N, C-alpha and C positions, 0 to 999 in steps of 0.2 A: 891266684887269689886276688891279685891286684886287678886283673881283667874282670873277674867276677864282680868285684866291688864297683868298678866303673859302670858295668852293665846295669847293676842294681840301681846305681845313682841315676843313670839315664832313664831307666824305667820309672823311677819316682818322679822325675821331672817331666815325663811325657804328658800327663794331663795338663800341666801348666803350658807346655808348648802348644798343645791342641787348642786351648782357650785363646792363646795369643794369635795363632794362625786363623782360627775361626772368626774371632772378633775383628781382626785386621781385614779379613776377606769381606765381611759384612760391611765394614766401614768403606772399603774401596768400592764395593758394588753400589752402596747407597749414594756415595759421593760422586760416582762416575758421571751422572748427568750434569752436576754442578761444575765438575772439572772440564767437561766437554764444552759447556757454555763459556767458561773462562778462557779456555784455549782458543776459542774462535776469534778472540780479539786480534790474534796475530795473523789471521788470514787476510789476504788482499782482496778487498771488495770496495775499492776506492770509488768506482763509478756509481755503485748503488748508494754509497753513503753521501756522495755529492748530490745525487738525486734527492735523497731524503732530506739533506740539509737545505736544499733549495725549495722543498715543498712542505713536508709535514713534520720534520723533526722538532722544529720550534713549537708546534702545536702539542706534540707529545709531551714535551718538557713542561710547558706552561700549564696545560690542562692538568697534568699529574700533580704539579705543585699547588695549583688552585684547589684541586680536590683534597689534597692533604691538609692544606690550611683550613679550608671550610669544615672538613670533617673534624679536625682537631678542636676547633672552637665549639662546634656543636656537641661532640661527645663529652668534652670537659664540662660545659655548662650543664648539660642534662645529667650526666653520670655522677659528677661530684655533688651537685646540689641535691639530687634525689637520695644519694647515699647518706648525706648529712641529715636530711629531713627524717628519713625513716629510722635512722640510728639514734639520733640525739634529740629529736623533737617528739612531743606527744600530741597527736591529732587523730581525728577519726579516720580509721582505715590504715593507719601506719603499719600495723602488723601484717595486713593483707598485701600491701604494696611491697613488703620485703621480698616476696617471691613473684608477685605480678610483674614487677619491673624487669624481671629476667625473661619474660615470655617472648619479646621480639627476637631473642636469639634463635628461636625456632624457625623464623622466616628469613630465607636468603633475600638479599637486596634485589636481585633480579625478579623475584616473584612479586615483591612490592611494586617494582617498576611496572610490570605488566598489569597488576591489579589496579593501581591508581590511574594508569593511562586509560584503562577501560572505563573506570568510574567517572573520570573527568573529561572524557572526549565529548564531542558535540552530541552524539547519540547515546551518551552514557547517562546513568540515573541522575547525576548531580545537575547537569545542564538541562535535562528534560524537566526536572522538578522546578528549576529556576524559571524556565520559560512558561511553565504552567502557572506559577505564582504571579509573575509580573506581566504576563501576556505577550512576551516577546515571540516573534514569529520566525526570525532568521538570525544568522550570525551577525548581520549588519546592525541589528537593533541593540547589541550590547557587546561588551568586551569581557573576555574570560582569559585568565593567564594560562600559558602553556607550561606543562611540567616537563616536556621532553627537551631539556637543555641541561647545562652543567649545574645550574642552581637546583633543579629538581633532583639531579643525581646526588648532589651533596646532602640534600634534605633526607632522601630515602636511605642513603648510606648511614647517616647519623642515627636514624630511627632504629636500624638493626645492629649498629655497632656500639652504641653508648653502653650496653650492658657490660662490655669488657671493662670499661672504666668504673662503672657503678659497682660491679662485683668486687673488684680489688680495693676500691676506695672504701666500701662498706666494711670489708674485713679489717682494713687498717684503722678505721674509726672504732670498731669493736675492740680491737686490741690495745687501744690507747689507754694509758693509765688513768684510773679514776681520780687520782690526786692532782694530775695536771689540769683536768677539767675544773675541779673544785678550786684549785689555786687561781685559775684565771677568773673565776667568779669572785673569789675573795679580794682580788685586785680591782673589782668593779667593772669587769668586762661584761658587756651584754652578749647575747648569742652570736651576733655578727662579728664582734671583735674576737670572741673566743674561737670562732671558726677561722678567721683570716690570720690571727696571730699565733694560735696554738695548734689547733687540729690540722689545718691545711699543711703547714710545714712538716708536721710529723708524718702525714700520709703521703707526702710528695713522691717517695720512691715507688710506692704501690700505684699511685695515679699515673706516673710516667710509664710504668710497665704496662698498665692497661691501655694507655694511649698508643704505645708502640704496637701492641697487638691489633688495635683498631686500624692503625695506619697501614700495617702489613696486609690486612684484609682489604683495605681500600685499594692498594696497588695490585692486589690479586683479582679484584673484581673485573669481570668481562661482560657478563650479561647486561648489567645496568647501563654501563657507559656505551656499549655497542648499540643497545636499543634506543638510547637517547641521542645517538649520533655524536658522542663526545670522543674525540681522538686521544687515546692514551697509549702507554707502552703496550698494554695487553692487547688492545685492538690492533696496534701496529704490528706486533709479532704475528698475529693471525693473518693480517692482510699481506705482509711480506712473504710469509710461507706459502699461502694458498693462492694469493692474487698474483704474485710475481715469481713464485717458484724458487725463491732464494732461501735455502735452508741456512746457509752459513750467515747470510746477512740477518736473518731472523735471530740466529744465535747471538750475533754481535749486539743486536738491539736488546736481547734478553740480558746480556751481560751488563749493558748500560742500566737496565732496570735494577739489576742486583746491587748496583752502587747505592741506590736509594735504600734498599733493604739493609745493607751493611751499615749505612749511616744511622738508621733507626736502631739497629742492634747495639751499635757503639754508644749512642746517646742513652739508651735504656740502661746498659751496664754501667756507664759512667755515673749516671744519676744515682744508681743504687750504691755504688762504691763510695761516692762522695757525700752521701747523706745517710748517716747511721745514728739512730736514736734508740735509747735504752730506757725501759720503764723501771721504776723503782719500787713498785708494789705489785701485788697479784692482780691479774686481769680478770679474776673471777668475781671481784667485787662488782656490785650493781652499778652500772653507768647512770648517773643522774640525767634525766631528760628535761629539756626546756619545755615549760608549759606555755602553749600558744593560746592567745585570745581567739575569739570567734572568727574575726576577719583574716587573721593570719592562718588559722586552721583551714579556712576555705581556700586561701591561696596555696597552702601546702598540698591540700588534697587535689587541687586543679593541676598543680605543677607535676605531681606524680601520676595522675590519671591520663593526662594528655599524651605522653609518649607511649603508654600502654595501648591506648585507644588507636592511635595513628599507626603504631608499629606492629600491632598484632590483631586486636579485636576487629577493627573495621575491615581490613583486607581478608581476614579469615572468614568472617561472616559473609562477605561478598562472594568469595570463592565457593563457599558452601552453598549459597543460594544459587549460583550459576550451575553448580554441579547437580543439585537436586532438580532444578527446573528443567534442565536439559540432560537428564540422566541417560536417555537413549543414545545421545551423541557422546556423552562423556564417559559413562561407565560401560564401555563396550569391550570387545575382545582385545582391541589394541591396548587399552589401558591396563588390562590384566597381564598382557605380555610384557609391557614396559615395567610393570611392578615386579614381575618375575625376574627380568633381567637385572633390575636394580638390586633386588634382594640377593641374587646370586653373586654379583660383584661385591656387595657390601659384606656378605657373610664370609666369602673366601678371603677378602682383604683383611677383615677383622681377625679371623683365625690365624692367618699367616703373621699378621702384625703382632698378635699376642705371643705366638711362639718365639718369634725373633726378639721381641721386647723382653720377654722373660729370660731368654738365653743371655741377652746383653746385660740385664740388670743383675742376674745371678752371677755371671762371670765377673762383673765388676766387684761384687761383694766377696766372691771367692778368692780373687787375686787382686787386691788393691795395688795398682801400679800406675805410674804416670802415663806410660805408653798406652795401656789399656783404656785409661780414662779419656785420653785424647781421641782414641779410635771411637769410643762410644759417643763422645760429644759430636764428633764429625758425623756419625751415623744419624744423630738426632737433630741435625740442623735443617732438615728439609722442610719443616713446617713453616719456616720463615721465608721460603722461596715460593713465589707464585706458581700456580699449576701450569700456566702457559710456558714458563721458563723450564720447568721440569719436563714438559712434553717435548720441547725442542731438544733438551739435553739427552733425552732417551732415544728419540727417533733417529738422531744422527748416528750414534754408534751402532744401534740395532740395524739400521739400513746398511752400514758398512759391513757388518757381520753377515747379514743375509746375502748381500751381493757377492761377497768374497766366497762364502760357502757355496752359493749357486754356481759361481764360475768354476770353482775347484771340482765340484761334483760333475759338472758338465764336461770339463776337460778330461777327467779321469774315468768317469763311468757313463758319460753321455746321458746323465740324469739331471733334470732341472728341479731344484727344490723350491724355487720362487722365494717369496717373502715368508720365511719360516716363523719369525717372531714379530716382525713389524705388523701392526694392524691386527693383533690377536689379543685375546683376553689376558694372556700371560704378560704382554707388554703393558696393558692397562693396569693390571694388579701391581706390577712393578712400579708404575708411576704413583699409584696410591700409597705404596709402601714408602717410597722416597718422601712423599708429601706428609704422611700421617704417622710414620713410625715414631716420631717424637711424642705423639699423644699417648701411644701405647707404652713406650719406655718410661716416660716421666711418671705416668700413673702407677705402673708396677713398681718402679724404683721407690716412690714415696711410700707405698705399702710395705715393701720389703725392708725399708729402713726402720720401720716400727717394730720389727721382729728382733728381739735381743740377740746379740752374738753368742751368748752363753748357751742358747739352744743348739747352735751349730756345734759348739764344743762338746756338749752333752751327747749329741747324736754320734759324733765321731768316736767318743770314748766308749760307745756301745758297739763299735765296729762298723757303723754305716759309712759308706763313701759319700762323695759329693752329690752324685745323682740320686742315691737312696735318700739322702737328707732332703734334697729338693722335693722329691715326690712324696715322701712320708711325713715331712715336718712342715716345709714351707708352703707347698701347694694348698693344703687344707686351710692354712692361715691367710693365704692370699686370695681366697675365693672372691671376696668383695672387690678388691683392687682389680683382679682380672676381669670380672664382670663389668666393672666401670669402664675399663680400658676398651673392652670389646664393644660396649655400647657407644662410646664416644667415636671410635674409628668407624663403626657401622653408620652412624648418622652423618659424619663428615663425608664419607664416600657417597652416600645418598645425595648430598647437596652439591658435591663437586661438579663444576661445569667446564672450566677452561681445559683441563687435562682430558676429561672425558670427550669433549667435543672434538679435540684434535686427534686423539689416539684410539677411539673406539673402533672395534671391528666393523667391517662392511655389513650393513643391514642389521646392526645390533645397537639399538637405541635404548637409552635409559629414561627415567622420568625427567631428570634435569635437562637432558638434551632435547627431548620432545617438547617440553615446556618452552625452551628457547626457540625451537623451530616453529611451533604453533604461533608464538607471540610475534616472531619475525614476519610471519605471513598474515598477521592481524587476525588470527583465528583464536581469539581469547576465550571463547566458550569451550573449545576443545582443550585448551591449555588449563582450564580450571581444575579438573579432577587430578591430573598429575601434580599441579602446584599445591593443591590441598593435601595430597598424600605426603609430599615432602615436608610440609609444615607439621602435619600430625606426627610424622616420625621424629621430626626435630624437637617435639615437645618432650620426648622421653628424657634426654639429658637435662632439660630445663627443670622437669619435675624432680629429678635427682638432686640438682643443685639447690632447688628450693627446700628439699628435705634437709640437705646439709646446712643450709642457712638457718632453718628452724632449730636444728640441733645446736648450732653455734650460738643462737640467741639464748637458748636455755642454759648454755654453759656460762655465758657472760652475765647472767643474772645472779 
């Protein structure tokens, strides 16, 4: 009787053990690349590091810091000011700019780099127009600034990354209590004083979070800095790996880059923990807007329209014009093959990320436990890690596995398996999962948190198990969250360049890789159609975010 009771108890605990094992295995699999990179610190590569220290390491550090400082200043100025203007000020076009200011999110920085280089070069439309206006005949007759330097890289990164700060700052301004704004006015504060002394301190945690995201994307950028000849950690990892053939040294450099990422994460979390503000009234009351006079309205309109024009409208129109005028060269069979490859990778990665993200989020809900929570958080930390670091962290263990398996099969069965996983779509999808699983998990988790726990209790009281409850109760309610997560992962995979460039299978290019290759060869006409396709796909989540902003605006009125 006692034995039977123990067996029944073990069977009752079996689902819990399975969740523990499954989530721990996922966490280990997703964190393996990061652990590989970190463990490389202990490898002896003193000669390589001495060579790097004597030559380029200082440039990597200095240029990365300069990029971070320049991007920080730019995204804060544009993101915070535009968020304040469209949220708290009344001027012509304010409601339209609420969603237009998000549009640069659709255009990766490397596409802007290629577009503006083509537009501003000697034979580009801008200089041709200037020569026709002023009668200049050669480059000796005038001076024109070059964009292919670290300053140009900063400007273009700012144009595509400021929406991170803008979006979170605007949400923070919308959520601020009406009485705090009115109290500042009753004390005689003008709009500028209300902004600096009341609104800005209240929004600081959200602004810092947006800034951290922008800086992580800055450190992850490869296409822009490589094209402009700016030596950073991402370009250094690529050069050491392929130029010098030093995988371990590349991993060590990647671990050095991770130090910057961890500092950003620490600063972002510390800012949020040390700055807590609470509202004393309902946020559903209408937020009073500052009425701007005519010249301030013009200034506000110009301030909001300039980043949209430079970060989205002008490069998109230019790429569209190149594509249409040269459609025989751009919209050829190669373009459709690249589109097919990108769609295959994006769909597969999106579906797998949804399945794993749903499994993680539901497991966390089903069994709230500290160990499970830690495992889930470890699994979702890959989004903060640059794609080049993830590529290095995956290829090293996969290479060891492939070589070990090949040696064992040859010694025992006289069969050579070759590289079974390295350089395959499986490895590439694995890299995308490590990089973007956090997007899927966080989106599904937020949707799942809105479902009341009493629905789970009611389902179980009717005799449904955990999986039956998931499929019959939760999945129908999670349709919007799952679709959103799928869309976000899909678009992120379409735009990802560093990991794809390093890990893609032989003779299997994507739109992002081919844009990089064409631009590197100065074949910008051929690059126009793939670049335009990436931008058009990137508009999908921007439209969704715009819709959510429009809904939020109606809520706060």
